[in-house]
C-alpha positions as CSV (number, residue, x, y, z in Angstrom):
1,M,-10.7,18.8,-20.8
2,S,-14.3,16.8,-21.0
3,G,-15.3,14.4,-18.8
4,T,-12.5,15.9,-15.9
5,K,-13.7,17.1,-12.4
6,T,-11.2,19.0,-10.4
7,I,-11.3,19.3,-6.2
8,K,-9.8,22.1,-4.5
9,A,-10.2,23.8,-1.8
10,N,-9.8,26.9,-3.3
11,N,-9.2,28.8,-7.0
12,D,-5.6,29.6,-5.9
13,S,-4.6,26.6,-3.9
14,S,-2.3,24.3,-6.1
15,A,-3.8,21.1,-4.4
16,G,-6.6,18.9,-5.3
17,V,-7.9,16.0,-6.7
18,V,-8.7,15.6,-10.5
19,L,-10.6,12.8,-11.2
20,A,-11.2,11.7,-15.2
21,T,-12.4,8.6,-17.0
22,N,-9.7,6.5,-16.1
23,T,-7.7,8.5,-13.9
24,V,-7.4,10.2,-10.4
25,R,-4.8,12.2,-9.6
26,M,-4.1,13.4,-6.0
27,H,-1.6,16.5,-6.1
28,G,-0.3,18.9,-3.5
29,T,1.7,20.9,-6.1
30,K,2.5,20.5,-10.1
31,D,5.2,18.6,-9.9
32,N,4.4,16.6,-6.2
33,Y,1.7,13.8,-7.0
34,V,-0.2,10.5,-6.8
35,M,-1.5,9.2,-10.1
36,A,-3.4,5.8,-10.8
37,D,-4.4,5.3,-14.2
38,E,-4.3,2.2,-16.7
39,K,-0.7,2.0,-16.4
40,G,-0.4,1.7,-12.8
41,V,0.7,4.3,-9.9
42,T,2.6,6.6,-10.2
43,I,4.5,9.0,-7.5
44,N,6.3,11.8,-8.3
45,G,8.1,13.9,-6.1
46,P,9.9,12.9,-2.3
47,V,8.4,9.9,-0.6
48,S,8.5,9.2,3.6
49,F,6.9,6.2,4.9
50,V,6.3,6.3,8.1
51,S,6.5,2.6,8.7
52,S,9.2,0.7,10.5
53,T,10.9,-1.6,7.3
54,S,9.0,-5.2,8.8
55,Q,5.8,-3.5,8.4
56,M,6.6,-2.4,4.3
57,R,5.1,-5.7,2.2
58,F,6.4,-6.5,-0.8
59,A,4.0,-8.6,-3.0
60,G,1.6,-9.6,-0.2
61,L,4.0,-12.0,1.0
62,W,7.5,-10.5,1.5
63,T,8.7,-8.0,4.3
64,M,11.8,-6.4,4.4
65,S,14.2,-7.8,7.3
66,N,14.3,-6.1,10.4
67,Q,17.4,-3.3,10.3
68,M,19.1,-4.8,12.8
69,R,20.2,-8.2,10.5
70,M,20.3,-5.5,7.6
71,S,23.6,-4.3,9.0
72,L,25.7,-7.2,9.5
73,P,27.5,-7.8,6.1
74,S,26.8,-10.4,4.1
75,T,29.2,-13.0,2.2
76,M,29.0,-16.1,0.3
77,A,30.0,-18.0,3.4
78,T,27.4,-16.3,5.6
79,P,24.4,-14.7,3.2
80,T,22.3,-12.3,4.7
81,P,19.1,-12.0,3.4
82,V,17.5,-8.7,2.9
83,M,14.3,-10.5,2.4
84,M,12.2,-12.6,4.6
85,I,8.5,-14.6,3.5
86,N,6.2,-13.2,6.2
87,P,2.5,-14.8,5.1
88,P,-0.1,-12.2,6.4
89,I,-1.7,-14.9,8.8
90,R,-3.4,-12.3,11.4
91,Q,-5.6,-11.3,8.5
92,F,-6.3,-14.6,7.9
93,G,-7.2,-15.2,11.1
94,G,-9.6,-12.5,11.6
95,L,-11.5,-13.9,8.7
96,M,-11.6,-17.3,9.5
97,K,-13.2,-15.9,13.0
98,E,-15.7,-14.1,10.9
99,A,-16.1,-17.2,8.9
100,V,-17.2,-19.1,11.7
101,V,-19.5,-16.8,12.9
102,M,-21.4,-16.6,9.8
103,I,-21.4,-20.3,9.4
104,G,-23.2,-20.9,12.8
105,L,-25.3,-18.1,12.1
106,L,-26.7,-20.1,8.9
107,S,-26.6,-23.1,10.6
108,A,-29.0,-21.7,13.1
109,L,-30.8,-20.9,10.3
110,G,-31.6,-23.7,8.5
């Protein structure tokens, strides 16, 4: 294909990165890959996350409940939420600290 670049450790390697005009594909084998294109991100093959469920964020605002709470049965009388609203306040705190430093520098300069 024209306009496509492939990066591999050597010619016999099945793993590599393929770069095209609108697509990036990182693959370990021909059947296990991660691809990003105009349709979105595709993950093909077995997936393993090395993280606790409370550290996985969905739509930027939601995290999953801790495992202990999820082990309790959920009923109409005692519903157990699976997703919790958890805004990324720690990240905003770091940004605010940097903003205060920048505002201080700008006000000192003029």
